[in-house]
LUMTOR-788725 format. One record per residue (C-alpha): z, y, x; residue number from 1. Coordinates in steps of 0.1 Angstrom, whole numbers. Layout:
BEGIN
node w->Z v->Y u->X dodo->NUM
...
end
This chain:
BEGIN
node w->1714 v->1421 u->581 dodo->1
node w->1717 v->1417 u->618 dodo->2
node w->1745 v->1396 u->632 dodo->3
node w->1773 v->1412 u->652 dodo->4
node w->1778 v->1404 u->689 dodo->5
node w->1802 v->1375 u->685 dodo->6
node w->1778 v->1357 u->662 dodo->7
node w->1749 v->1360 u->687 dodo->8
node w->1771 v->1349 u->715 dodo->9
node w->1783 v->1318 u->696 dodo->10
node w->1747 v->1308 u->689 dodo->11
node w->1739 v->1308 u->726 dodo->12
node w->1769 v->1286 u->735 dodo->13
node w->1778 v->1265 u->705 dodo->14
node w->1773 v->1228 u->712 dodo->15
node w->1763 v->1223 u->676 dodo->16
node w->1736 v->1250 u->674 dodo->17
node w->1722 v->1257 u->708 dodo->18
node w->1687 v->1248 u->718 dodo->19
node w->1688 v->1215 u->738 dodo->20
node w->1686 v->1221 u->775 dodo->21
node w->1663 v->1202 u->797 dodo->22
node w->1676 v->1170 u->812 dodo->23
node w->1700 v->1175 u->841 dodo->24
node w->1680 v->1167 u->872 dodo->25
node w->1699 v->1182 u->902 dodo->26
node w->1728 v->1163 u->919 dodo->27
node w->1734 v->1141 u->889 dodo->28
node w->1765 v->1120 u->889 dodo->29
node w->1758 v->1099 u->858 dodo->30
node w->1727 v->1089 u->839 dodo->31
node w->1716 v->1115 u->812 dodo->32
node w->1740 v->1100 u->787 dodo->33
node w->1769 v->1105 u->809 dodo->34
node w->1788 v->1135 u->821 dodo->35
node w->1772 v->1152 u->851 dodo->36
node w->1790 v->1166 u->881 dodo->37
node w->1764 v->1194 u->884 dodo->38
node w->1738 v->1207 u->861 dodo->39
node w->1710 v->1231 u->872 dodo->40
node w->1716 v->1266 u->861 dodo->41
node w->1692 v->1275 u->833 dodo->42
node w->1675 v->1301 u->854 dodo->43
node w->1641 v->1298 u->839 dodo->44
node w->1619 v->1293 u->870 dodo->45
node w->1586 v->1278 u->859 dodo->46
node w->1590 v->1290 u->823 dodo->47
node w->1565 v->1316 u->810 dodo->48
node w->1580 v->1347 u->794 dodo->49
node w->1566 v->1359 u->761 dodo->50
node w->1536 v->1380 u->770 dodo->51
node w->1544 v->1409 u->747 dodo->52
node w->1579 v->1417 u->760 dodo->53
node w->1582 v->1442 u->789 dodo->54
node w->1609 v->1438 u->815 dodo->55
node w->1642 v->1453 u->803 dodo->56
node w->1672 v->1470 u->819 dodo->57
node w->1705 v->1454 u->813 dodo->58
node w->1741 v->1459 u->825 dodo->59
node w->1761 v->1426 u->825 dodo->60
node w->1794 v->1429 u->807 dodo->61
node w->1810 v->1395 u->813 dodo->62
node w->1802 v->1358 u->819 dodo->63
node w->1803 v->1333 u->790 dodo->64
node w->1809 v->1296 u->787 dodo->65
node w->1776 v->1283 u->801 dodo->66
node w->1779 v->1305 u->832 dodo->67
node w->1754 v->1332 u->821 dodo->68
node w->1760 v->1369 u->821 dodo->69
node w->1759 v->1387 u->788 dodo->70
node w->1745 v->1422 u->782 dodo->71
node w->1729 v->1441 u->754 dodo->72
node w->1696 v->1459 u->750 dodo->73
node w->1685 v->1478 u->719 dodo->74
node w->1707 v->1458 u->696 dodo->75
node w->1697 v->1425 u->712 dodo->76
node w->1721 v->1401 u->730 dodo->77
node w->1708 v->1392 u->764 dodo->78
node w->1719 v->1362 u->785 dodo->79
node w->1710 v->1362 u->823 dodo->80
node w->1721 v->1336 u->848 dodo->81
node w->1732 v->1343 u->884 dodo->82
node w->1747 v->1376 u->874 dodo->83
node w->1781 v->1392 u->879 dodo->84
node w->1799 v->1416 u->855 dodo->85
node w->1789 v->1451 u->864 dodo->86
node w->1754 v->1442 u->877 dodo->87
node w->1727 v->1466 u->865 dodo->88
node w->1695 v->1447 u->866 dodo->89
node w->1658 v->1447 u->856 dodo->90
node w->1653 v->1414 u->837 dodo->91
node w->1623 v->1394 u->826 dodo->92
node w->1626 v->1379 u->791 dodo->93
node w->1620 v->1342 u->790 dodo->94
node w->1625 v->1337 u->753 dodo->95
node w->1634 v->1357 u->723 dodo->96
node w->1649 v->1342 u->691 dodo->97
node w->1664 v->1364 u->664 dodo->98
node w->1688 v->1388 u->681 dodo->99
node w->1691 v->1366 u->712 dodo->100
node w->1671 v->1369 u->745 dodo->101
node w->1672 v->1346 u->774 dodo->102
node w->1662 v->1364 u->806 dodo->103
node w->1661 v->1361 u->844 dodo->104
node w->1667 v->1386 u->872 dodo->105
node w->1636 v->1405 u->884 dodo->106
node w->1655 v->1431 u->904 dodo->107
node w->1691 v->1441 u->909 dodo->108
node w->1691 v->1478 u->904 dodo->109
node w->1728 v->1483 u->912 dodo->110
node w->1749 v->1453 u->923 dodo->111
node w->1784 v->1448 u->910 dodo->112
node w->1812 v->1454 u->935 dodo->113
node w->1821 v->1417 u->928 dodo->114
node w->1787 v->1405 u->940 dodo->115
node w->1787 v->1387 u->974 dodo->116
node w->1762 v->1372 u->997 dodo->117
node w->1755 v->1335 u->988 dodo->118
node w->1766 v->1310 u->1015 dodo->119
node w->1734 v->1289 u->1010 dodo->120
node w->1699 v->1300 u->1021 dodo->121
node w->1684 v->1279 u->992 dodo->122
node w->1705 v->1296 u->965 dodo->123
node w->1676 v->1319 u->953 dodo->124
node w->1654 v->1289 u->945 dodo->125
node w->1675 v->1257 u->943 dodo->126
node w->1686 v->1245 u->908 dodo->127
node w->1720 v->1233 u->918 dodo->128
node w->1745 v->1261 u->923 dodo->129
node w->1747 v->1291 u->900 dodo->130
node w->1780 v->1308 u->910 dodo->131
node w->1774 v->1316 u->947 dodo->132
node w->1770 v->1353 u->938 dodo->133
node w->1808 v->1353 u->933 dodo->134
node w->1836 v->1351 u->959 dodo->135
node w->1856 v->1319 u->955 dodo->136
node w->1886 v->1337 u->940 dodo->137
node w->1863 v->1354 u->914 dodo->138
node w->1847 v->1320 u->906 dodo->139
node w->1881 v->1306 u->897 dodo->140
node w->1890 v->1336 u->876 dodo->141
node w->1857 v->1336 u->858 dodo->142
node w->1860 v->1299 u->849 dodo->143
node w->1893 v->1306 u->833 dodo->144
node w->1879 v->1335 u->812 dodo->145
node w->1848 v->1314 u->803 dodo->146
node w->1871 v->1286 u->790 dodo->147
node w->1892 v->1311 u->770 dodo->148
node w->1860 v->1325 u->756 dodo->149
node w->1849 v->1291 u->743 dodo->150
node w->1883 v->1283 u->730 dodo->151
node w->1884 v->1316 u->711 dodo->152
node w->1849 v->1316 u->696 dodo->153
node w->1842 v->1279 u->692 dodo->154
node w->1877 v->1264 u->689 dodo->155
node w->1890 v->1294 u->668 dodo->156
node w->1922 v->1291 u->688 dodo->157
node w->1948 v->1318 u->684 dodo->158
node w->1971 v->1325 u->702 dodo->159
node w->1953 v->1316 u->734 dodo->160
node w->1972 v->1293 u->757 dodo->161
node w->1977 v->1302 u->793 dodo->162
node w->1953 v->1282 u->815 dodo->163
node w->1965 v->1271 u->849 dodo->164
node w->1936 v->1268 u->874 dodo->165
node w->1938 v->1243 u->903 dodo->166
node w->1915 v->1254 u->932 dodo->167
node w->1895 v->1230 u->953 dodo->168
node w->1909 v->1227 u->989 dodo->169
node w->1873 v->1229 u->1001 dodo->170
node w->1850 v->1253 u->983 dodo->171
node w->1822 v->1239 u->1005 dodo->172
node w->1815 v->1204 u->1019 dodo->173
node w->1834 v->1188 u->990 dodo->174
node w->1808 v->1166 u->973 dodo->175
node w->1810 v->1129 u->982 dodo->176
node w->1779 v->1120 u->962 dodo->177
node w->1744 v->1135 u->956 dodo->178
node w->1709 v->1127 u->945 dodo->179
node w->1679 v->1139 u->964 dodo->180
node w->1644 v->1142 u->950 dodo->181
node w->1612 v->1131 u->968 dodo->182
node w->1579 v->1149 u->964 dodo->183
node w->1554 v->1123 u->976 dodo->184
node w->1525 v->1147 u->974 dodo->185
node w->1540 v->1178 u->991 dodo->186
node w->1562 v->1156 u->1013 dodo->187
node w->1594 v->1174 u->1004 dodo->188
node w->1630 v->1161 u->1002 dodo->189
node w->1657 v->1181 u->984 dodo->190
node w->1667 v->1192 u->949 dodo->191
node w->1647 v->1203 u->918 dodo->192
node w->1643 v->1239 u->909 dodo->193
node w->1660 v->1247 u->876 dodo->194
node w->1640 v->1237 u->846 dodo->195
node w->1613 v->1223 u->869 dodo->196
node w->1602 v->1191 u->886 dodo->197
node w->1592 v->1211 u->917 dodo->198
node w->1612 v->1200 u->947 dodo->199
node w->1630 v->1226 u->969 dodo->200
node w->1627 v->1213 u->1005 dodo->201
node w->1663 v->1212 u->1018 dodo->202
node w->1673 v->1204 u->1053 dodo->203
node w->1711 v->1206 u->1047 dodo->204
node w->1733 v->1213 u->1017 dodo->205
node w->1765 v->1233 u->1022 dodo->206
node w->1784 v->1217 u->994 dodo->207
node w->1781 v->1180 u->1003 dodo->208
node w->1802 v->1164 u->1030 dodo->209
node w->1791 v->1163 u->1066 dodo->210
node w->1785 v->1125 u->1062 dodo->211
node w->1762 v->1131 u->1033 dodo->212
node w->1743 v->1157 u->1052 dodo->213
node w->1738 v->1131 u->1079 dodo->214
node w->1724 v->1108 u->1053 dodo->215
node w->1701 v->1136 u->1041 dodo->216
node w->1688 v->1141 u->1076 dodo->217
node w->1682 v->1103 u->1079 dodo->218
node w->1663 v->1103 u->1046 dodo->219
node w->1642 v->1132 u->1057 dodo->220
node w->1633 v->1115 u->1090 dodo->221
node w->1625 v->1082 u->1074 dodo->222
node w->1604 v->1100 u->1048 dodo->223
node w->1584 v->1119 u->1074 dodo->224
node w->1579 v->1087 u->1094 dodo->225
node w->1564 v->1069 u->1064 dodo->226
node w->1593 v->1045 u->1062 dodo->227
node w->1602 v->1053 u->1025 dodo->228
node w->1583 v->1035 u->997 dodo->229
node w->1555 v->1056 u->981 dodo->230
node w->1570 v->1045 u->948 dodo->231
node w->1604 v->1061 u->955 dodo->232
node w->1611 v->1095 u->939 dodo->233
node w->1649 v->1097 u->941 dodo->234
node w->1676 v->1086 u->965 dodo->235
node w->1713 v->1085 u->961 dodo->236
node w->1739 v->1092 u->988 dodo->237
node w->1775 v->1082 u->982 dodo->238
node w->1805 v->1083 u->1005 dodo->239
node w->1837 v->1063 u->1001 dodo->240
node w->1868 v->1057 u->1022 dodo->241
node w->1850 v->1024 u->1029 dodo->242
node w->1812 v->1024 u->1025 dodo->243
node w->1785 v->1050 u->1030 dodo->244
node w->1753 v->1043 u->1011 dodo->245
node w->1718 v->1057 u->1010 dodo->246
node w->1696 v->1039 u->985 dodo->247
node w->1668 v->1046 u->960 dodo->248
node w->1680 v->1052 u->924 dodo->249
node w->1679 v->1020 u->905 dodo->250
node w->1682 v->998 u->935 dodo->251
node w->1684 v->960 u->927 dodo->252
node w->1715 v->956 u->948 dodo->253
node w->1737 v->986 u->952 dodo->254
node w->1762 v->987 u->981 dodo->255
node w->1799 v->985 u->974 dodo->256
node w->1819 v->1017 u->978 dodo->257
node w->1857 v->1018 u->979 dodo->258
node w->1880 v->1048 u->974 dodo->259
node w->1917 v->1052 u->971 dodo->260
node w->1928 v->1077 u->944 dodo->261
node w->1965 v->1080 u->936 dodo->262
node w->1980 v->1048 u->949 dodo->263
node w->1952 v->1025 u->939 dodo->264
node w->1920 v->1013 u->955 dodo->265
node w->1888 v->1016 u->934 dodo->266
node w->1856 v->997 u->938 dodo->267
node w->1823 v->1009 u->925 dodo->268
node w->1787 v->1015 u->935 dodo->269
node w->1761 v->1043 u->934 dodo->270
node w->1751 v->1033 u->899 dodo->271
node w->1786 v->1042 u->886 dodo->272
node w->1802 v->1075 u->878 dodo->273
node w->1830 v->1085 u->901 dodo->274
node w->1843 v->1121 u->905 dodo->275
node w->1827 v->1136 u->936 dodo->276
node w->1855 v->1160 u->947 dodo->277
node w->1883 v->1135 u->956 dodo->278
node w->1912 v->1160 u->963 dodo->279
node w->1906 v->1176 u->929 dodo->280
node w->1903 v->1141 u->912 dodo->281
node w->1938 v->1134 u->926 dodo->282
node w->1952 v->1166 u->909 dodo->283
node w->1933 v->1158 u->877 dodo->284
node w->1948 v->1123 u->876 dodo->285
node w->1983 v->1136 u->883 dodo->286
node w->1980 v->1159 u->852 dodo->287
node w->1968 v->1131 u->829 dodo->288
node w->1997 v->1109 u->842 dodo->289
node w->2022 v->1137 u->834 dodo->290
node w->2010 v->1135 u->798 dodo->291
node w->2012 v->1097 u->800 dodo->292
node w->2048 v->1100 u->812 dodo->293
node w->2057 v->1120 u->781 dodo->294
node w->2038 v->1096 u->758 dodo->295
node w->2052 v->1064 u->771 dodo->296
node w->2085 v->1071 u->754 dodo->297
node w->2068 v->1067 u->720 dodo->298
node w->2052 v->1032 u->721 dodo->299
node w->2038 v->1005 u->743 dodo->300
node w->2000 v->1010 u->737 dodo->301
node w->1976 v->1034 u->754 dodo->302
node w->1939 v->1037 u->750 dodo->303
node w->1914 v->1050 u->776 dodo->304
node w->1880 v->1060 u->760 dodo->305
node w->1850 v->1064 u->782 dodo->306
node w->1871 v->1046 u->809 dodo->307
node w->1843 v->1043 u->835 dodo->308
node w->1855 v->1022 u->865 dodo->309
node w->1891 v->1025 u->853 dodo->310
node w->1905 v->1055 u->872 dodo->311
node w->1930 v->1064 u->844 dodo->312
node w->1933 v->1029 u->830 dodo->313
node w->1946 v->1014 u->862 dodo->314
node w->1973 v->1040 u->865 dodo->315
node w->1982 v->1038 u->828 dodo->316
node w->1988 v->1001 u->832 dodo->317
node w->2018 v->1008 u->853 dodo->318
node w->2033 v->1028 u->824 dodo->319
node w->2024 v->1009 u->792 dodo->320
node w->2028 v->973 u->783 dodo->321
node w->1993 v->973 u->767 dodo->322
node w->1963 v->993 u->778 dodo->323
node w->1927 v->992 u->764 dodo->324
node w->1897 v->1007 u->782 dodo->325
node w->1864 v->1013 u->763 dodo->326
node w->1832 v->1020 u->781 dodo->327
node w->1795 v->1014 u->773 dodo->328
node w->1782 v->1010 u->809 dodo->329
node w->1782 v->974 u->819 dodo->330
node w->1782 v->980 u->857 dodo->331
node w->1812 v->1003 u->853 dodo->332
node w->1832 v->979 u->831 dodo->333
node w->1825 v->951 u->856 dodo->334
node w->1843 v->972 u->883 dodo->335
node w->1869 v->983 u->858 dodo->336
node w->1879 v->947 u->853 dodo->337
node w->1885 v->944 u->890 dodo->338
node w->1901 v->977 u->895 dodo->339
node w->1926 v->974 u->866 dodo->340
node w->1935 v->937 u->869 dodo->341
node w->1920 v->931 u->835 dodo->342
node w->1902 v->900 u->850 dodo->343
node w->1935 v->885 u->860 dodo->344
node w->1952 v->858 u->839 dodo->345
node w->1985 v->876 u->836 dodo->346
node w->1973 v->911 u->826 dodo->347
node w->1983 v->939 u->802 dodo->348
node w->1948 v->955 u->804 dodo->349
node w->1918 v->948 u->783 dodo->350
node w->1884 v->963 u->791 dodo->351
node w->1858 v->964 u->763 dodo->352
node w->1821 v->970 u->770 dodo->353
node w->1807 v->988 u->739 dodo->354
node w->1798 v->1023 u->728 dodo->355
node w->1830 v->1043 u->721 dodo->356
node w->1817 v->1055 u->687 dodo->357
node w->1811 v->1020 u->676 dodo->358
node w->1844 v->1006 u->687 dodo->359
node w->1865 v->1034 u->672 dodo->360
node w->1846 v->1033 u->639 dodo->361
node w->1862 v->999 u->631 dodo->362
node w->1896 v->994 u->616 dodo->363
node w->1921 v->992 u->645 dodo->364
node w->1953 v->993 u->625 dodo->365
node w->1962 v->958 u->636 dodo->366
node w->1967 v->971 u->671 dodo->367
node w->1999 v->988 u->660 dodo->368
node w->2013 v->1022 u->669 dodo->369
node w->1993 v->1040 u->696 dodo->370
node w->2012 v->1063 u->719 dodo->371
node w->1984 v->1079 u->739 dodo->372
node w->1947 v->1082 u->738 dodo->373
node w->1929 v->1096 u->769 dodo->374
node w->1892 v->1105 u->764 dodo->375
node w->1869 v->1117 u->791 dodo->376
node w->1834 v->1118 u->775 dodo->377
node w->1800 v->1130 u->789 dodo->378
node w->1791 v->1167 u->788 dodo->379
node w->1780 v->1164 u->752 dodo->380
node w->1817 v->1157 u->743 dodo->381
node w->1832 v->1131 u->720 dodo->382
node w->1816 v->1144 u->688 dodo->383
node w->1826 v->1142 u->652 dodo->384
node w->1827 v->1104 u->647 dodo->385
node w->1848 v->1098 u->678 dodo->386
node w->1872 v->1126 u->669 dodo->387
node w->1876 v->1113 u->634 dodo->388
node w->1882 v->1078 u->648 dodo->389
node w->1909 v->1091 u->671 dodo->390
node w->1926 v->1108 u->641 dodo->391
node w->1926 v->1075 u->623 dodo->392
node w->1942 v->1058 u->653 dodo->393
node w->1969 v->1084 u->649 dodo->394
node w->1982 v->1085 u->685 dodo->395
node w->2013 v->1106 u->691 dodo->396
node w->1997 v->1122 u->722 dodo->397
node w->1961 v->1128 u->733 dodo->398
node w->1948 v->1138 u->767 dodo->399
node w->1914 v->1154 u->763 dodo->400
node w->1894 v->1155 u->796 dodo->401
node w->1861 v->1175 u->797 dodo->402
node w->1836 v->1191 u->820 dodo->403
node w->1823 v->1215 u->794 dodo->404
node w->1843 v->1243 u->778 dodo->405
node w->1821 v->1245 u->747 dodo->406
node w->1822 v->1209 u->738 dodo->407
node w->1859 v->1208 u->748 dodo->408
node w->1866 v->1236 u->724 dodo->409
node w->1847 v->1219 u->696 dodo->410
node w->1865 v->1186 u->701 dodo->411
node w->1899 v->1203 u->703 dodo->412
node w->1891 v->1221 u->670 dodo->413
node w->1884 v->1188 u->653 dodo->414
node w->1918 v->1174 u->665 dodo->415
node w->1936 v->1205 u->654 dodo->416
node w->1921 v->1202 u->619 dodo->417
node w->1932 v->1166 u->619 dodo->418
node w->1969 v->1173 u->623 dodo->419
node w->1974 v->1179 u->661 dodo->420
node w->1986 v->1209 u->680 dodo->421
node w->1975 v->1221 u->714 dodo->422
node w->2004 v->1218 u->739 dodo->423
node w->1986 v->1229 u->770 dodo->424
node w->1952 v->1234 u->788 dodo->425
node w->1948 v->1230 u->825 dodo->426
node w->1916 v->1237 u->845 dodo->427
node w->1905 v->1220 u->878 dodo->428
node w->1877 v->1233 u->900 dodo->429
node w->1859 v->1200 u->905 dodo->430
node w->1826 v->1218 u->912 dodo->431
node w->1829 v->1250 u->933 dodo->432
node w->1798 v->1272 u->936 dodo->433
node w->1788 v->1261 u->901 dodo->434
node w->1799 v->1273 u->866 dodo->435
node w->1812 v->1238 u->858 dodo->436
node w->1850 v->1233 u->854 dodo->437
node w->1870 v->1202 u->846 dodo->438
node w->1896 v->1206 u->818 dodo->439
node w->1926 v->1186 u->806 dodo->440
node w->1941 v->1194 u->772 dodo->441
node w->1974 v->1179 u->759 dodo->442
node w->1975 v->1175 u->722 dodo->443
node w->2005 v->1162 u->702 dodo->444
node w->2006 v->1151 u->666 dodo->445
node w->2021 v->1180 u->646 dodo->446
node w->2047 v->1159 u->628 dodo->447
node w->2060 v->1146 u->662 dodo->448
node w->2065 v->1180 u->678 dodo->449
end
């Protein structure tokens, strides 16, 4: 018996069942085990279509959680990136499994009234942005519906909460960090094509800050003049309030960067994750601290899982008498110790360098009552073991931060099954021109409501 549409759609998006995507290689913000700021759209360039499938005509009905358009053809569910609801297209099938086809645009037969001209000349080939075919207002609305779609189908959440979206003040020129690829043979500098290690030669990028475009121009000049090592294949550019660095990935000594977010100064380097859209990072922090303000009435202990360099931890230390931050990356925890005051003798903060799933698996009952757990995992989400560990900790409140609607929905479902209720969901447009969206969910233990 063939599956209905909802089953086919869930297979495409579910974090538990979907085919693993290739490693994120465009504008990465973290190493592959960390949450990215941008992920290349799965547009299929460089992937050979099945030879026995002719191009198909598809009308796109809506956009689902991974940013792809969904349509239907002869009883098959078809997913096509870079599309807009209402597009009528001729599509090339890249893969076909069961009732699900992955395809790419060959020709737009009739464009949707929503479709706009992309602001970037590299959009047709670059693997970075996959939402430039939308106006910015439509990008925001689409990200809300994508999130609701994931919460409904993966999280099984009903009724659907209202989702407030915070727009980025700058839809362009917002990114304060980027990674540029070097093609030593073809002498190109830029970004990877999607699903490919071919480098798109990029002279300037419209979504990075002007200072980063200056660094990109410098890198291109140095590369052309033979001043860049033949062994270098990737460079990072990072801008802070203090510090502007251009260095090869994995540099032995990475330059110090400093940024003020909220009322605190944060130190880090290019090896560490730090949100690239600073105005939106401010709004995201404010929402997490609003949840903390509610939680601080319950007890004296808060825990920050996947704490990075201490963005949330440092601010939570002003509200709770005890704060614990857990993070696996040693470079990040070194800076977290400085940023949160955990290295001081008289401190209420403890930073622990260990994998979250290992730390939370141990018996933590001796810590006493936990008021708040904040968790901000990589794109893969927290996963079953960490969710089960959080439930054992039994915090009164949880702030779930995520950059992926599908894994967010899965993790929230686990917490709901563990005795929590979903109070609110807020969305923040950390990454304009891409389908990515940052989410904050507030959950409260049901018996404390």
